[in-house]
Residue frames relative to the residue before (quaternion, step in Angstrom):
aa qw qx qy qz dx dy dz
X 1.0000 0.0000 0.0000 0.0000 0.00 0.00 0.00
X 0.6053 -0.5875 0.4205 0.3341 3.47 -0.97 0.79
X 0.3427 -0.7550 0.4896 0.2699 3.79 -0.48 0.89
X 0.6142 0.5523 -0.3658 0.4289 3.78 1.07 -0.14
X 0.5617 0.6149 -0.3902 0.3927 3.67 1.12 -0.83
X 0.7902 0.2898 -0.2367 0.4854 3.56 -0.86 0.95
X 0.6659 0.5173 -0.3024 0.4444 3.55 1.21 -0.43
X 0.3131 -0.7359 0.5607 0.2148 3.56 -1.27 0.53
X 0.2916 -0.7797 0.5328 0.1522 3.56 -0.77 0.97
X 0.8556 -0.0360 -0.0243 0.5159 3.51 -0.80 1.09
X 0.6253 -0.6048 0.3042 0.3881 3.49 1.18 0.66
X 0.6603 0.5108 -0.2800 0.4740 3.55 1.31 0.29
X 0.8320 0.2397 -0.0905 0.4921 3.53 0.70 -1.01
X 0.1420 -0.8070 0.5699 0.0619 3.69 -0.42 1.22
X 0.3420 -0.7568 0.5339 0.1589 3.48 -0.66 1.23
X 0.2399 -0.7829 0.5678 0.0844 3.44 -0.94 1.22
X 0.7974 -0.1616 0.1790 0.5532 3.58 0.59 -1.12
X 0.4683 -0.6172 0.5368 0.3341 3.46 -1.36 0.35
X 0.1140 -0.7982 0.5912 0.0195 3.54 -0.97 1.07
X 0.8232 0.0128 -0.0470 0.5657 3.67 1.07 0.04
X 0.1237 -0.8007 0.5861 -0.0011 3.57 -1.01 0.82
X 0.0485 -0.8050 0.5906 -0.0267 3.63 -0.61 1.12
X 0.6878 -0.4703 0.3689 0.4119 3.53 -1.36 -0.09
X 0.7326 0.3770 -0.2137 0.5249 3.63 1.20 -0.60
X 0.8485 0.0240 0.0652 0.5246 3.59 0.84 -0.83
X 0.3502 -0.6847 0.5951 0.2334 3.62 -1.29 0.36
X 0.1671 -0.7616 0.6133 0.1258 3.56 -1.20 0.59
X 0.1798 -0.7896 0.5867 -0.0029 3.40 -0.84 1.30
X 0.3687 -0.6445 0.6034 0.2908 3.61 -1.32 0.55
X 0.0083 0.7880 -0.6133 0.0531 3.66 -0.79 0.91
X 0.2633 -0.6966 0.6376 0.1972 3.53 -1.37 0.27
X 0.4878 -0.5840 0.5684 0.3128 3.52 -1.36 0.73
X 0.1009 -0.8589 0.5019 0.0176 3.63 -0.42 1.16
X 0.7672 0.2378 -0.1898 0.5647 3.56 1.28 0.16
X 0.5323 -0.6048 0.4505 0.3847 3.69 -1.05 0.30
X 0.6878 0.5375 -0.3448 0.3450 3.41 -1.35 0.15
X 0.5849 0.5774 -0.3866 0.4184 3.49 1.34 0.12
X 0.7334 -0.4231 0.3049 0.4361 3.60 -1.31 -0.03
X 0.7389 0.1864 -0.1712 0.6245 3.67 1.09 -0.37
X 0.6991 -0.4820 0.3598 0.3866 3.62 -1.42 0.37
X 0.5883 -0.5372 0.4697 0.3804 3.55 -1.18 0.52
X 0.7562 0.3877 -0.2704 0.4524 3.63 -0.94 0.83
X 0.4942 0.6833 -0.4037 0.3547 3.46 1.46 -0.32
X 0.2973 -0.6988 0.5964 0.2600 3.62 -0.90 0.62
X 0.0088 -0.8292 0.5588 -0.0017 3.57 -1.00 0.86
X 0.4059 -0.6490 0.5618 0.3137 3.60 -1.14 0.02
X 0.0863 -0.7908 0.6024 0.0659 3.70 -0.88 0.89
X 0.1785 -0.7828 0.5911 0.0779 3.53 -0.54 1.09
X 0.0687 -0.8273 0.5566 -0.0318 3.66 -0.44 1.19
X 0.4393 -0.6860 0.5160 0.2649 3.50 -0.93 0.95
X 0.5232 -0.6744 0.4149 0.3152 3.52 -0.80 0.89
X 0.5215 -0.6571 0.4016 0.3674 3.66 -0.60 1.03
X 0.7048 0.4725 -0.3424 0.4034 3.73 0.67 -0.83
X 0.6493 0.4889 -0.3188 0.4876 3.71 1.29 0.00
X 0.4113 0.7565 -0.4474 0.2415 3.55 1.18 -0.17
X 0.7354 0.4316 -0.2026 0.4815 3.56 1.30 -0.46
X 0.5486 0.5726 -0.3857 0.4716 3.41 1.46 0.16
X 0.3792 -0.8001 0.4262 0.1854 3.46 -0.18 1.41
X 0.6489 0.5228 -0.3133 0.4554 3.59 0.99 -0.72
X 0.6516 0.4982 -0.3061 0.4833 3.53 0.93 -0.89
X 0.6401 0.5037 -0.3361 0.4729 3.69 0.95 -1.02
X 0.6523 0.5284 -0.3354 0.4276 3.62 0.95 -0.80
X 0.6311 0.5023 -0.3292 0.4909 3.62 1.02 -0.94
X 0.6256 0.5561 -0.3420 0.4270 3.65 0.91 -0.80
X 0.6907 0.4663 -0.2513 0.4924 3.51 0.83 -1.06
X 0.6427 0.5336 -0.3335 0.4371 3.51 1.01 -0.71
X 0.6070 0.5342 -0.3600 0.4654 3.58 1.10 -0.80
X 0.6809 0.4943 -0.3165 0.4379 3.64 0.74 -0.86
X 0.6334 0.5277 -0.3147 0.4706 3.56 1.11 -0.73
X 0.6855 0.4929 -0.2912 0.4498 3.60 0.88 -0.98
X 0.7057 0.4534 -0.3065 0.4500 3.58 0.84 -0.75
X 0.5905 0.5854 -0.3572 0.4256 3.52 1.14 -0.65
X 0.6639 0.5232 -0.3290 0.4210 3.54 1.14 -0.53
X 0.6980 0.5049 -0.2119 0.4615 3.50 1.34 -0.48
X 0.0465 0.7739 -0.6311 0.0252 3.54 -1.12 0.60
X 0.3505 0.7347 -0.4964 0.3015 3.55 0.00 1.38
X 0.5408 -0.6656 0.3754 0.3515 3.63 -0.90 0.84
X 0.7349 0.3642 -0.2889 0.4938 3.64 1.02 -0.02
X 0.6038 0.4601 -0.3803 0.5283 3.51 1.21 0.82
X 0.5060 -0.6529 0.4517 0.3371 3.64 -0.71 0.85
X 0.4308 -0.7089 0.5162 0.2131 3.57 -0.98 1.00
X 0.1955 -0.7528 0.6109 0.1479 3.53 -1.07 0.71
X 0.2839 -0.7816 0.5384 0.1367 3.72 -0.77 0.90
X 0.8153 -0.0323 0.1555 0.5568 3.49 0.77 -1.12
X 0.1192 -0.7581 0.6383 0.0611 3.57 -1.29 0.53
X 0.0081 0.7632 -0.6461 -0.0058 3.57 -0.95 0.87
X 0.0505 -0.7667 0.6391 -0.0339 3.47 -1.13 1.21
X 0.1842 0.7680 -0.5999 0.1280 3.53 -0.66 1.10
X 0.6546 -0.4944 0.3465 0.4550 3.64 -1.23 0.06
X 0.7174 0.4704 -0.2422 0.4532 3.67 1.04 -0.70
X 0.8225 0.0108 0.0711 0.5642 3.60 1.11 -0.83
X 0.0364 -0.8084 0.5875 0.0031 3.41 -0.97 0.91
X 0.0808 0.8398 -0.5185 0.1393 3.63 -0.61 1.10
X 0.2716 -0.7153 0.6292 0.1366 3.50 -1.45 0.56
X 0.1853 -0.7558 0.6141 0.1316 3.58 -0.82 0.82
X 0.0271 -0.8156 0.5748 -0.0612 3.54 -0.68 1.03
X 0.6242 -0.4936 0.4289 0.4275 3.53 -1.29 0.07
X 0.3207 -0.7333 0.5340 0.2726 3.60 -0.87 0.67
X 0.1632 -0.8017 0.5728 0.0507 3.55 -0.61 1.27
X 0.2076 -0.7862 0.5688 0.1236 3.55 -0.69 1.19
X 0.4145 0.6999 -0.4779 0.3316 3.55 -0.69 0.97
X 0.4229 -0.6447 0.5342 0.3466 3.54 -1.16 -0.70
X 0.5687 -0.5681 0.4552 0.3830 3.61 -1.19 0.27
X 0.6346 -0.5253 0.4153 0.3860 3.58 -1.25 0.53
X 0.6049 0.5605 -0.3353 0.4555 3.57 1.14 -0.72
X 0.6526 0.5200 -0.2909 0.4680 3.54 0.90 -1.01
X 0.6251 0.5185 -0.2991 0.5009 3.74 1.10 -0.97
X 0.6799 0.4944 -0.3165 0.4395 3.55 0.80 -0.92
X 0.6331 0.5121 -0.3075 0.4924 3.68 1.07 -0.81
X 0.6489 0.5016 -0.3204 0.4740 3.58 0.94 -0.91
X 0.7503 0.3928 -0.2428 0.4731 3.66 0.86 -0.60
X 0.5154 -0.6569 0.3720 0.4055 3.61 1.48 0.46
X 0.7605 -0.4566 0.2530 0.3862 3.59 0.88 0.77
X 0.7665 0.2646 -0.1972 0.5509 3.63 1.15 -0.16
X 0.0946 -0.7419 0.6597 0.0734 3.52 -1.35 0.50
X 0.6237 -0.5823 0.3706 0.3669 3.52 -1.27 0.36
X 0.6555 -0.5378 0.3615 0.3878 3.47 -1.22 0.30
X 0.6281 0.5305 -0.3473 0.4511 3.53 1.18 -0.52
X 0.6553 0.4754 -0.3392 0.4791 3.51 1.12 -0.69
X 0.5723 0.5969 -0.3665 0.4263 3.66 1.10 -0.73
X 0.6607 0.4846 -0.2753 0.5029 3.66 1.01 -0.99
X 0.6124 0.5418 -0.3396 0.4648 3.56 0.96 -0.82
X 0.7105 0.4566 -0.2551 0.4707 3.57 0.59 -1.12
X 0.6688 0.5448 -0.3005 0.4069 3.59 0.63 -1.12
X 0.6709 0.5401 -0.2807 0.4236 3.52 0.94 -1.14
X 0.6449 0.5070 -0.3020 0.4856 3.56 1.14 -0.76
X 0.6098 0.5647 -0.3172 0.4568 3.50 0.98 -0.95
X 0.6993 0.4821 -0.2649 0.4566 3.59 0.82 -1.20
X 0.6398 0.5283 -0.3381 0.4440 3.59 1.02 -0.83
X 0.6540 0.5657 -0.2572 0.4314 3.45 1.11 -0.81
X 0.6396 0.5046 -0.2572 0.5198 3.46 1.19 -1.02
X 0.6376 0.5410 -0.3334 0.4354 3.58 0.91 -0.88
X 0.6687 0.4807 -0.2870 0.4893 3.50 0.86 -0.98
X 0.6382 0.5145 -0.3204 0.4747 3.69 0.91 -0.71
X 0.6888 0.4627 -0.2943 0.4742 3.58 0.81 -0.91
X 0.6519 0.5246 -0.3367 0.4318 3.61 0.94 -0.68
X 0.7145 0.3962 -0.2378 0.5253 3.47 1.29 -0.44
X 0.6170 -0.6207 0.3107 0.3708 3.60 1.30 0.46
X 0.5818 0.5747 -0.3689 0.4418 3.55 1.30 0.33
X 0.0812 -0.7535 0.6516 0.0344 3.75 -0.80 1.08
X 0.5138 -0.6949 0.4520 0.2210 3.55 -0.64 1.27
X 0.0250 -0.8487 0.5130 0.1259 3.44 0.74 -1.34
X 0.7677 0.2633 -0.2054 0.5468 3.76 0.97 0.17
X 0.1903 0.8089 -0.5342 0.1553 3.56 0.79 0.81
X 0.2784 0.7536 -0.5521 0.2232 3.50 -0.66 1.17
X 0.6690 -0.5391 0.2870 0.4236 3.56 -1.02 0.52
X 0.6095 0.5886 -0.3325 0.4140 3.55 1.14 -0.71
X 0.7394 0.4183 -0.2113 0.4834 3.60 1.25 -0.56
X 0.6409 0.4278 -0.3384 0.5401 3.50 1.27 0.49
X 0.3372 -0.7287 0.5814 0.1314 3.57 -1.02 1.12
X 0.1055 -0.7586 0.6341 0.1067 3.45 -1.18 0.51
X 0.3383 -0.7489 0.5563 0.1235 3.46 -0.80 1.28
X 0.6601 -0.5000 0.3979 0.3949 3.49 -1.42 0.40
X 0.7079 0.4629 -0.2876 0.4492 3.67 0.95 -0.52
X 0.5916 -0.6033 0.3419 0.4113 3.59 1.31 0.14
X 0.5308 0.6172 -0.4265 0.3943 3.59 1.17 0.14
X 0.3108 -0.7602 0.5438 0.1727 3.54 -1.06 0.70
X 0.0780 -0.7822 0.6121 0.0864 3.51 -1.19 0.45
X 0.3071 -0.7683 0.5385 0.1592 3.50 -0.55 1.24
X 0.0121 -0.8105 0.5834 -0.0515 3.66 -0.94 0.84
X 0.7541 0.3972 -0.3058 0.4243 3.58 -1.40 -0.05
X 0.1523 0.7864 -0.5776 0.1574 3.59 0.25 1.33
X 0.1416 0.8449 -0.5040 0.1097 3.57 1.22 0.63
X 0.8233 0.2341 -0.1088 0.5054 3.61 0.85 -0.87
X 0.2386 0.7886 -0.5078 0.2517 3.53 1.30 0.60
X 0.2658 -0.7123 0.6135 0.2134 3.50 -1.35 0.54
X 0.1859 -0.7659 0.6047 0.1145 3.50 -0.89 1.03
X 0.3103 -0.8217 0.4632 0.1182 3.45 -0.19 1.45
X 0.7585 0.3914 -0.1726 0.4916 3.50 1.10 -0.76
X 0.5168 0.6393 -0.4084 0.3968 3.52 1.32 0.11
X 0.6395 -0.5330 0.3621 0.4193 3.60 -1.10 0.34
X 0.7914 0.1677 -0.0907 0.5808 3.57 0.96 -0.77
X 0.2153 -0.7759 0.5781 0.1321 3.42 -0.58 1.23
X 0.4148 -0.7292 0.4937 0.2291 3.45 -0.92 0.93
X 0.1269 0.7908 -0.5653 0.1973 3.59 0.00 1.35
X 0.2062 -0.7379 0.6329 0.1115 3.52 -1.25 0.45
X 0.7389 -0.3604 0.2262 0.5224 3.61 0.45 0.99
X 0.7129 -0.3574 0.2871 0.5307 3.53 -0.73 -1.26
X 0.4283 0.7153 -0.4604 0.3050 3.49 1.18 0.42
X 0.3741 -0.7312 0.5205 0.2333 3.61 -0.92 1.06
X 0.2890 -0.7335 0.5932 0.1632 3.60 -0.99 0.80
X 0.5374 0.6542 -0.4480 0.2871 3.47 -1.26 0.61
X 0.5755 -0.5520 0.4591 0.3916 3.58 -1.22 -0.02
X 0.4246 -0.7495 0.4172 0.2896 3.62 -0.40 1.00
X 0.6065 0.5507 -0.3488 0.4553 3.72 1.01 -0.63
X 0.7785 0.3196 -0.1798 0.5093 3.63 1.05 -0.70
X 0.4988 0.6542 -0.4596 0.3348 3.72 1.21 0.00
X 0.4822 -0.6077 0.5335 0.3369 3.62 -1.13 0.67
X 0.5718 -0.6454 0.4003 0.3103 3.58 -0.90 0.95
X 0.6510 0.5172 -0.3508 0.4310 3.53 1.05 -0.73
X 0.6076 0.5165 -0.3958 0.4554 3.66 1.05 -0.59
X 0.6568 0.5396 -0.3364 0.4053 3.60 0.98 -0.66
X 0.7328 0.4061 -0.2213 0.4992 3.54 1.29 -0.39
X 0.6840 0.4457 -0.2657 0.5127 3.50 1.31 0.02
X 0.5421 -0.6419 0.4096 0.3554 3.58 -1.09 -0.13
X 0.7230 0.4142 -0.1845 0.5212 3.40 1.42 -0.14
X 0.4713 -0.6255 0.5376 0.3124 3.52 -1.33 0.25
X 0.4459 -0.6748 0.4831 0.3353 3.72 -0.74 0.90
X 0.0494 -0.7872 0.6144 0.0215 3.51 -1.25 0.67
X 0.4644 -0.2635 -0.8388 0.1061 1.45 -1.47 1.92
X 0.6775 -0.4741 0.3715 0.4221 3.55 -1.27 0.29
X 0.4146 -0.7655 0.4487 0.2017 3.49 -0.72 1.21
X 0.4163 -0.6729 0.5470 0.2733 3.54 -1.19 0.44
X 0.2469 0.7754 -0.5454 0.2008 3.61 1.01 0.69
X 0.6375 0.5199 -0.3411 0.4549 3.62 1.20 -0.23
X 0.2410 0.8239 -0.4830 0.1727 3.60 1.28 0.34
X 0.6688 0.4976 -0.3045 0.4610 3.63 1.03 -0.51
X 0.5297 0.6891 -0.4194 0.2623 3.58 1.04 -0.60
X 0.6811 0.4647 -0.3477 0.4464 3.73 0.86 -0.66
X 0.7154 0.4553 -0.3087 0.4307 3.67 1.02 -0.45
X 0.7780 0.2416 -0.2133 0.5393 3.73 1.15 0.04
X 0.6047 -0.6460 0.3745 0.2770 3.37 -1.16 0.90
X 0.7222 0.4260 -0.2595 0.4791 3.70 0.89 -0.62
X 0.5972 -0.5620 0.4386 0.3677 3.71 -1.09 0.68
X 0.5502 -0.6355 0.3984 0.3671 3.63 -0.99 0.49
X 0.7760 0.2868 -0.1651 0.5369 3.58 1.11 -0.45
X 0.0413 -0.7931 0.6020 0.0833 3.59 -0.91 0.80
X 0.3249 0.7679 -0.4900 0.2541 3.56 1.24 0.37
X 0.3146 -0.6649 0.6220 0.2684 3.54 -1.23 0.40
X 0.0249 0.8056 -0.5783 0.1262 3.44 -0.17 1.44
X 0.3415 -0.7354 0.5514 0.1963 3.57 -0.84 0.79
X 0.0835 -0.8255 0.5582 -0.0041 3.57 -0.22 1.18
């Protein structure tokens, strides 16, 4: 059993269940169990916790902190909301709105890999509005893919996972020398051949929502 389930973090967030697991962090469903927090008592939230075994990995800790900083700069209906951030030696977590739904990748798979032109326009318009808001606030996501976009039951999208975002207006830009960051299957080929990320982020991935396979199958060393 997960050792966080049933525990209350900082006297505010009672962990109920594990709802997602990734290489860097686990995501839990929790409830605000006391007054005085950033949202009312009883609110259901998602808590993204850096995996304990990675607490001493300086690069991953930096990425985790970068994600909280990036999202905290943004306030848009198509970007997941962040309510609280806690960073200590023993535990690091981000408290976000709990989004009920499925990822855009899961929806594409459910539909056999293709959606209608009307749905495509509906989804892309929301993604572009979210990216425009992020870019206007100096944040470049750098890992846009269907797995990082949640689809709500009402058809609204929420962009998430800003772990490798570049914050161009922050004091410390998260760079790694000349290494390009992102998922290789969704990275623009120009960014794989250059030392920087194109700005603004291109819409070259415009066909991604309409087909099941990623746009790039190349074996590129990023």
